[in-house]
C-alpha positions as CSV (number, residue, x, y, z in Angstrom):
1,M,105.1,101.4,105.4
2,K,104.6,100.7,101.2
3,R,100.8,101.1,100.5
4,I,99.7,97.7,98.6
5,R,96.4,98.2,96.7
6,L,95.1,94.8,95.4
7,G,92.6,94.9,92.7
8,M,89.8,92.4,92.6
9,L,87.5,91.7,89.2
10,T,84.2,90.4,90.3
11,P,80.8,89.2,88.5
12,S,78.4,92.2,89.3
13,S,75.3,90.2,90.9
14,N,77.9,89.0,93.6
15,T,77.4,90.0,97.2
16,A,79.8,87.5,99.0
17,L,83.5,88.5,98.0
18,E,83.5,91.7,98.7
19,P,83.4,91.3,102.5
20,L,84.9,88.4,102.5
21,C,87.9,90.0,100.9
22,A,87.7,92.9,103.5
23,A,87.2,90.9,106.3
24,M,90.5,88.4,105.4
25,L,92.7,91.6,104.8
26,A,91.5,93.7,108.3
27,G,94.8,92.5,109.8
28,L,97.1,94.2,107.2
29,P,96.7,97.8,107.2
30,E,98.9,98.6,104.6
31,V,97.2,96.3,102.4
32,S,93.9,97.9,100.7
33,V,91.5,95.8,98.3
34,H,89.4,97.6,95.0
35,F,86.8,95.9,93.0
36,A,85.8,96.4,89.2
37,R,82.7,94.8,88.7
38,F,81.2,93.6,84.5
39,R,78.3,91.9,84.3
40,V,77.7,88.4,85.3
41,T,74.3,87.1,86.5
42,Q,73.9,83.5,85.6
43,I,76.1,80.1,85.6
44,S,75.0,78.0,83.3
45,L,76.2,76.2,79.9
46,A,73.8,78.2,77.7
47,Q,75.1,80.7,75.1
48,Q,73.9,83.8,76.5
49,A,75.7,82.7,80.1
50,L,78.6,81.7,78.6
51,G,79.2,85.0,76.5
52,Q,79.4,87.1,80.0
53,F,82.8,85.7,80.2
54,E,84.2,87.6,76.5
55,L,87.5,88.9,77.4
56,Q,86.6,92.1,76.5
57,P,84.4,93.3,79.2
58,I,87.0,92.4,81.4
59,L,89.5,94.1,80.2
60,Q,87.4,96.8,80.3
61,A,87.1,96.7,84.3
62,A,91.2,95.9,84.9
63,Q,92.2,99.1,82.6
64,L,89.4,100.6,85.5
65,L,91.0,99.3,88.7
66,A,95.1,100.0,86.3
67,D,93.7,104.1,87.0
68,A,93.7,103.4,90.8
69,R,97.0,102.5,90.4
70,V,96.7,98.7,91.9
71,D,99.5,96.8,92.3
72,V,98.2,93.2,91.3
73,I,95.0,92.7,89.3
74,A,93.0,89.4,90.5
75,W,89.6,87.3,88.5
76,N,87.8,86.5,91.9
77,G,85.8,84.3,89.7
78,T,86.1,80.5,89.1
79,A,84.5,80.5,85.1
80,A,88.1,78.8,84.3
81,G,86.4,75.6,86.0
82,W,84.2,74.9,83.4
83,L,85.1,76.9,79.9
84,G,89.4,75.3,80.7
85,F,92.4,76.5,82.8
86,D,93.6,78.3,79.5
87,R,90.6,81.0,79.5
88,D,92.6,82.0,82.4
89,E,96.1,81.9,81.4
90,A,95.4,83.9,78.7
91,L,93.2,86.1,80.6
92,C,96.2,87.0,82.9
93,A,98.6,87.8,79.7
94,A,95.6,90.2,78.4
95,I,95.8,92.1,81.3
96,T,99.5,92.2,81.5
97,R,100.2,93.7,78.2
98,E,97.0,96.3,78.4
99,T,97.9,97.4,81.6
100,G,101.6,96.7,83.2
101,I,100.1,94.9,86.2
102,P,100.7,91.7,87.1
103,A,97.3,89.2,87.2
104,C,96.2,86.2,88.9
105,T,92.8,84.4,89.0
106,S,91.0,82.3,91.8
107,V,91.3,79.2,89.7
108,L,95.1,79.4,89.0
109,A,95.8,79.6,92.4
110,L,93.8,76.6,93.8
111,N,95.6,74.8,91.1
112,T,98.9,76.0,92.0
113,L,97.7,75.1,95.6
114,M,96.9,71.8,94.8
115,T,100.4,71.1,92.7
116,R,102.6,72.2,95.6
117,N,101.0,70.3,97.8
118,D,101.1,67.3,95.8
119,Q,97.1,67.1,96.9
120,R,95.7,64.9,93.2
121,R,92.6,64.2,95.3
122,F,89.8,66.7,95.9
123,G,86.8,67.2,97.7
124,L,84.4,69.8,95.4
125,V,81.7,71.8,96.6
126,T,79.7,74.1,94.6
127,P,76.2,75.5,94.3
128,Y,76.3,74.8,90.4
129,T,73.9,73.0,87.7
130,A,74.6,69.7,87.2
131,D,76.1,70.0,83.6
132,V,78.5,73.1,84.5
133,Q,79.4,70.5,87.5
134,Q,80.3,67.4,85.4
135,R,82.4,70.2,83.1
136,I,84.4,71.1,85.9
137,V,85.2,67.3,87.1
138,D,86.3,66.6,83.3
139,N,88.9,69.7,82.9
140,Y,90.0,68.9,86.6
141,A,90.6,64.9,85.5
142,A,91.7,65.7,81.8
143,S,94.7,68.0,84.0
144,G,95.4,64.9,86.6
145,Y,93.6,66.5,89.5
146,A,91.1,63.4,90.7
147,C,88.1,64.6,91.9
148,V,86.7,62.0,94.7
149,A,83.5,63.6,95.6
150,E,81.6,66.4,94.3
151,R,78.0,68.1,96.2
152,H,76.4,71.0,94.2
153,L,73.1,72.5,95.0
154,S,71.5,73.1,91.0
155,L,71.4,76.9,91.6
156,S,72.1,79.0,88.2
157,V,71.2,83.2,89.5
158,N,74.3,84.2,90.7
159,F,72.7,86.1,93.0
160,E,71.5,83.5,94.6
161,F,74.8,81.6,95.4
162,A,75.6,84.4,98.3
163,E,72.4,83.5,100.0
164,V,73.4,80.0,100.5
165,A,73.4,79.6,104.3
166,P,77.3,78.6,105.8
167,A,75.7,75.5,107.7
168,V,74.9,73.9,104.6
169,L,78.2,74.3,103.2
170,H,80.0,73.0,106.2
171,Q,77.7,69.7,105.7
172,L,78.2,69.6,102.6
173,S,82.1,69.9,102.9
174,H,82.1,67.0,105.3
175,E,80.2,64.9,103.0
176,V,83.0,65.5,100.3
177,A,85.7,64.9,102.7
178,A,84.4,61.3,103.8
179,A,85.7,59.8,100.6
180,G,88.9,60.2,101.4
181,A,90.0,63.8,100.0
182,Q,93.3,65.4,100.6
183,C,91.6,69.0,100.4
184,I,88.5,70.3,99.5
185,T,87.6,73.6,97.7
186,T,84.7,75.7,98.0
187,F,84.4,76.5,94.4
188,C,82.6,79.8,93.5
189,T,83.6,83.3,94.5
190,N,79.8,84.4,95.5
191,L,79.8,81.9,98.8
192,H,79.9,82.4,102.3
193,A,82.4,79.9,103.0
194,A,85.9,81.6,103.6
195,Q,85.3,81.9,107.1
196,L,84.5,78.2,107.4
197,A,87.9,77.2,106.5
198,A,89.4,77.0,110.0
199,Q,86.4,75.3,111.7
200,L,86.6,72.4,109.2
201,E,90.2,72.0,109.0
202,A,89.9,71.4,112.6
203,E,87.1,68.7,112.4
204,L,87.9,66.8,109.1
205,G,91.7,67.2,109.1
206,I,92.6,68.9,105.7
207,P,93.1,72.1,104.2
208,L,89.8,74.0,102.5
209,Y,90.8,76.2,99.6
210,D,88.0,78.4,98.9
211,T,88.2,80.2,95.8
212,T,87.6,83.8,97.1
213,A,90.5,83.3,99.7
214,T,93.0,81.5,96.6
215,A,93.1,85.0,94.9
216,V,93.6,86.8,98.0
217,W,96.2,84.5,99.0
218,Q,97.9,84.6,95.5
219,C,97.8,88.7,95.3
220,L,99.4,89.0,98.4
221,R,102.5,86.5,97.4
222,L,103.0,88.2,94.6
223,C,103.0,91.7,96.4
224,G,105.5,90.3,98.9
225,V,103.2,90.0,102.0
226,D,104.2,87.0,104.4
227,T,100.5,85.3,103.9
228,A,100.9,83.5,107.2
229,R,99.9,87.3,108.6
230,V,96.2,86.6,107.8
231,R,95.4,84.8,111.0
232,G,91.8,82.7,111.3
233,W,91.2,82.1,107.7
234,G,92.8,78.5,107.7
235,R,96.0,76.5,106.2
236,L,96.1,78.4,103.0
237,F,97.4,81.4,104.0
238,E,99.2,79.4,107.3
239,E,101.1,77.0,105.5
240,N,102.0,78.4,102.1
241,R,104.1,81.4,102.9
């Protein structure tokens, strides 16, 4: 069986992402996941916080993943939500140019899912501050997606995002679904949310697209792996093979 190595770029202060990715891939013995971090500690619109997402540190982390001969490199992060989707498009191009390895991102994968399933009305759940949240809503609106309801927790310290209880995310997802959303996104890769997908989908009847999971989904697709083999993590994997 051919070995497949997924490379994940992750913020330095994330603690939720790595165990969630490993759990999603536990049933795929030929697939391993490898991580490289770059420094991200705060999410805000302050210049210092925005500067954490400059291209060069991310490319340096990607080059370290390339040393492990990974088959794909994913930026498992959501900064394009407030910086603009073109930032992720440029990042993917730069990673592939520098390493020769296909690249993807959490946000671009989410957008692909909503487009292919004609889901233009979505509910947004994040831990972010109000101004960051509004920037995300505005960027999606400019691309033809309507955020019909949003909930945010007004947090800015990245480490604290992983300490949000899953029960809180469960409740917020119910609240945004009530506004007529066609899908929900838990939009942050340091939330313990991906494991809620199957339960929430059974309760609400609409898919949950967690941004940690969207990157894993896109990586598997780029490597030719049947995503339906990822069981127990919701319709994202089961219905978008």
